[in-house]
C-alpha positions as CSV (number, residue, x, y, z in Angstrom):
1,M,-20.9,-31.5,-7.4
2,R,-18.3,-31.4,-4.3
3,H,-15.6,-31.9,-6.8
4,A,-16.7,-29.1,-9.1
5,R,-17.0,-26.6,-6.2
6,M,-13.4,-27.7,-5.0
7,L,-12.0,-27.3,-8.5
8,A,-13.5,-23.8,-8.9
9,L,-12.1,-22.9,-5.7
10,L,-8.7,-24.3,-6.6
11,V,-8.8,-22.4,-10.0
12,G,-9.7,-19.1,-8.2
13,T,-7.1,-19.4,-5.8
14,M,-4.5,-20.0,-8.4
15,M,-5.8,-17.1,-10.5
16,M,-5.3,-14.9,-7.5
17,A,-1.9,-16.2,-6.8
18,G,-1.0,-15.8,-10.5
19,A,-2.0,-12.0,-10.3
20,A,0.2,-11.4,-7.3
21,M,3.1,-13.3,-9.1
22,A,2.5,-11.6,-12.3
23,A,3.1,-8.2,-10.8
24,D,6.4,-9.6,-9.5
25,V,6.3,-7.4,-6.4
26,E,6.9,-8.3,-2.7
27,V,5.0,-6.4,-0.2
28,R,6.4,-6.4,3.3
29,D,5.4,-4.6,6.7
30,A,2.3,-3.0,5.5
31,W,0.5,-0.8,7.9
32,V,-1.9,2.2,8.3
33,R,-1.4,4.9,10.8
34,G,-4.2,5.1,13.5
35,V,-6.4,8.2,13.5
36,V,-8.0,10.4,16.1
37,P,-11.9,10.2,16.2
38,A,-12.9,13.0,13.9
39,Q,-9.9,12.5,11.4
40,K,-10.9,11.4,7.8
41,S,-7.6,10.7,6.3
42,T,-4.5,8.8,7.1
43,G,-1.4,7.2,5.4
44,A,-0.6,3.5,4.5
45,F,3.1,2.5,4.5
46,M,5.0,-0.6,3.4
47,Q,8.2,-1.9,1.8
48,L,8.0,-2.7,-2.0
49,T,10.6,-4.9,-3.8
50,S,10.4,-5.9,-7.6
51,P,13.1,-8.2,-8.8
52,A,12.4,-7.2,-12.5
53,G,11.3,-3.6,-11.8
54,A,7.7,-2.3,-11.9
55,T,5.6,0.8,-11.2
56,L,3.1,1.6,-8.6
57,V,0.5,3.4,-10.6
58,G,-2.5,3.6,-8.1
59,A,-4.1,2.1,-5.1
60,A,-7.7,1.5,-4.0
61,S,-9.4,0.4,-0.6
62,P,-12.9,0.1,0.6
63,A,-12.1,1.9,3.7
64,A,-11.8,5.1,1.9
65,A,-13.7,7.2,-0.6
66,K,-10.4,8.0,-2.3
67,V,-6.9,6.6,-2.5
68,E,-3.7,8.4,-3.9
69,L,0.0,8.0,-4.0
70,H,1.6,11.0,-2.2
71,E,5.2,12.3,-1.6
72,M,6.3,14.4,1.3
73,A,9.3,16.6,0.3
74,M,10.9,19.5,1.7
75,E,10.5,22.9,-0.4
76,G,12.7,25.3,1.2
77,N,11.9,25.2,4.7
78,V,8.5,23.8,4.5
79,M,7.5,20.0,4.2
80,R,5.0,19.7,1.5
81,M,2.6,16.8,0.6
82,R,1.5,16.4,-2.8
83,P,0.0,13.6,-5.0
84,V,2.2,11.7,-7.5
85,P,0.7,9.8,-10.5
86,R,3.2,6.9,-10.3
87,L,6.3,5.5,-8.4
88,A,9.0,3.5,-10.2
89,L,10.2,0.4,-8.4
90,A,13.8,-0.3,-9.6
91,P,14.7,-3.8,-10.2
92,G,15.8,-5.6,-6.9
93,Q,15.6,-2.2,-4.8
94,T,13.4,-2.0,-1.9
95,V,11.3,1.3,-1.9
96,A,10.0,2.3,1.4
97,L,6.7,3.9,1.6
98,K,7.1,5.7,5.0
99,P,6.1,8.6,7.1
100,G,7.9,11.8,5.7
101,G,8.2,10.2,2.2
102,Y,6.3,8.4,-0.3
103,H,3.0,6.8,1.0
104,V,-0.6,5.7,0.2
105,M,-3.1,8.3,1.2
106,L,-6.5,7.0,2.4
107,I,-8.9,10.1,2.0
108,G,-12.5,10.1,3.1
109,L,-12.3,7.4,5.6
110,K,-15.7,5.4,5.8
111,K,-15.3,4.5,9.5
112,P,-12.9,5.1,12.3
113,L,-9.7,2.9,12.2
114,V,-9.1,0.9,15.4
115,D,-5.6,-0.2,16.5
116,G,-5.2,-3.8,15.3
117,D,-7.8,-3.8,12.6
118,K,-6.8,-4.9,9.2
119,V,-7.4,-2.4,6.2
120,P,-7.6,-4.0,2.7
121,L,-5.6,-2.2,0.1
122,T,-5.2,-3.0,-3.7
123,L,-2.0,-1.8,-5.2
124,L,-2.1,-1.3,-9.1
125,L,1.2,-2.3,-10.5
126,E,2.6,-2.0,-14.0
127,G,5.1,-4.5,-15.0
128,R,7.6,-4.0,-17.7
129,D,5.2,-5.3,-20.3
130,K,2.8,-2.4,-19.6
131,Q,0.3,-4.8,-18.0
132,V,-1.3,-3.6,-14.8
133,D,-1.7,-6.2,-12.1
134,K,-3.6,-5.8,-8.8
135,V,-1.9,-7.0,-5.5
136,E,-4.0,-7.4,-2.6
137,V,-2.6,-6.3,0.8
138,S,-3.9,-6.3,4.3
139,A,-2.3,-3.5,6.4
140,E,-2.6,-3.5,10.1
141,V,-3.7,-0.4,11.9
142,R,-1.0,0.9,14.2
143,P,-1.3,3.4,17.0
144,L,-1.0,7.1,16.0
145,T,2.5,7.3,17.7
146,A,3.7,4.3,15.6
147,A,5.1,6.8,12.8
148,A,7.1,8.8,15.6
149,M,8.6,5.8,16.8
150,D,9.3,4.4,13.5
151,E,11.0,7.6,12.3
152,H,13.0,7.9,15.6
153,H,14.2,4.2,15.3
154,H,15.4,4.9,11.5
155,H,17.4,8.0,12.2
156,H,20.0,6.4,14.7
């Protein structure tokens, strides 16, 4: 009985690892911007790299009612945020999901996010074979000021 349970656990673990590898995407430095008490939405940010190329086609999280891919862009003199249906990851190029650019938007937060908490995210990635794989990510909640510090750091 014990061996069957261990085998099932091993097979389950291998299947999860296989899903992450099948998408062929490396996720680094995943984090979520902290919120003020009544705030119901926030952004998630990370670095994505796909050696063979892939497309981010969606995301989900139990922490929010709705999760969307968004882009911030200047239109004239106004910074606008809009949803995007997909985001291409060129082979070998790192795509930064960051404040002021592409990001994952968590809408309708189910509870306040506390600095240091981990927010589970599921990224939906379409490979060159058109198969959509799920990649599980744990993103740390960082202070509300982290975005300003991060942006300041990258402009120099």
